[in-house]
Phi, psi and omega in degrees: 000136183266148176286316182216133173220121177244151181225106179052046185287131181221151176218119177241150168240112185067229180266006184265117176271112190267314180240124198248054175084073181264127170251116185214141174234131171238126185278152177298136176094007184269161162247103192254120179266137180238110185247154174174151178293163174309129181090355180294334180114008179303313181294320176299319179293315177295325175299323174295318182291328187259010171063027174286321172225164188258136176300151175275332176202159174089180188225162177215150176224140176244125177050047174084351184248128185291141184252166351296147185203120187297320186295315182287346175301319187291352182251007178237157178231142187231127169248107176291165184301311185240094180287141179247134186236158175280122187297341184270351184262143174281175179294317178296318180296320174307311186298314181302314180297314184289326185287330178296328181288336177269002174085008176238107180280134182245155175275166176295323180298317175299317175304314183295322177302308189293315182295321176296320179299326183267358178093021182242022186301319186279348181245009190300332181260004177282141173290147188289342172299343181262002180277147176281170173305316186286328174294327173292326172303316181290319174301325178302319176291319186297318178285345171280343179238009187299319182275018176059054183286163177271328182235134187229123175265122181240116179258109179048067189289340178240010182300133181083003187262151169292167186297317181300315177299323185297310180304314181299316184292322175302321177290325176297312177300315181295324181289323173299316178296324180292341177274001177099005186279135173271132183246128169243116185226144175250153182196146172264356178270099192285329168303318179301313176298321178297320182291315193273322205262138177284327177213153190227136171240142176244127181259144178207124178048045169088001184226152173280111184267335179213147178201141182152183176284171182298318182299316181297321178291324176299323178296326173293320190279321190229138179269346186223156180247134178268131181235137178240123187238118177269131186219173171280175177299144178279121176303140184300326189286350182249357189296312182292316185294319183291321180302314180295314175304312185299316176306324181277342192276322188206198179229168174059041185284131177235131183233128173233189184299321185234006181230151160231147169232130183214151173266124178234157185280333177209177186287335179299335175288338178294316180290328179289323179296314176304318178294319177303315181297314185291325174300331182267014176065037178241130184279141171257123183265328184200141174231127177244135183242119179264113180239155175298134170278172178288335177295317184293317176304311179303311180294331178297329177287000000 
C-alpha cells in the first residue's frame, strides 16, 4: 500500500494555475522531503492532500484510500509551520482537546507518554502562554501524533529553532520513522533534508522538476565525481604503468607527490583505482569524494 499517490493533481484560483498537474508516489515508511522556493506551490499541494482545499483537477489517495475522505483523516497527522495554541490551556489539555476533534479520545497517560516522547514531560502542566518557540514546535509534533497516525505531514519542523532543539527534533523524526510512520516534510533547511530524507522532490512553479534519492539527484546534476586520493610514494618501476591506467580511468587528472585528483564517471571507478594503487604496492591513506550538495542541486533549478 502506498502512503501517498497523486495523479495529475491541479489547483487553480481564478485564471491562475498554482499546482500544475503533479504525479507523485510516496511509499510507506519513507521520510520524504518536499522542497521549493516560496511561491512554488508546496503549501497549496499539501493543503489539497490534507483536505484544507479541494483540487481543481486530478485525484489523490492517502494510505490506499481515495481522498477527500473523512475516515482517512483519522490516520494522518499534520504539523503546520506555525502551530497556534490556546494560551490558557496546558499541553495535556491541548492534546485531549485536539485528539477529540479527530474522533479519538485519549487518556491522560497517553498524553503524558507523547509529551515525554517529544521532550515536554516536565512542562506538561504549564500553560502554553509560558512556552518558548521551541517548546511550541515540540507541542506541534505532539498534537500531530497524539492519535497515533500512520502518515505525518511536517511543515518546516525546525524553522526558527536553536541548534540543540534542531537536533532533538531530528531525533524525534527518526524515532517516529523507526516506529513505522511515514513522514512527509517540507523544510528550507537543505542540510536537514539531505540528512533525514530517503527521497526528495523539488517543486518549481507548480511542478515537480526533480525527484529521487540524493544519489539519483546528483546523477541528474553532475556527470562526474571528483576524487582526491592521498597515497604513499609510487615506486619508480610502477610510475608509468599507474599513470597510463589513471589517464584511462578518468579525466582532469592532477598528480602531486602524495596526492592525485581525478574525475570519474561513477563510484565503481573509485574502488578500481584503489585496487590499482594496491597492485602497484602504493598505500592509500585517504580518499575524499567531492559530490554535489542538495543546495547546489536546488539552486540549479
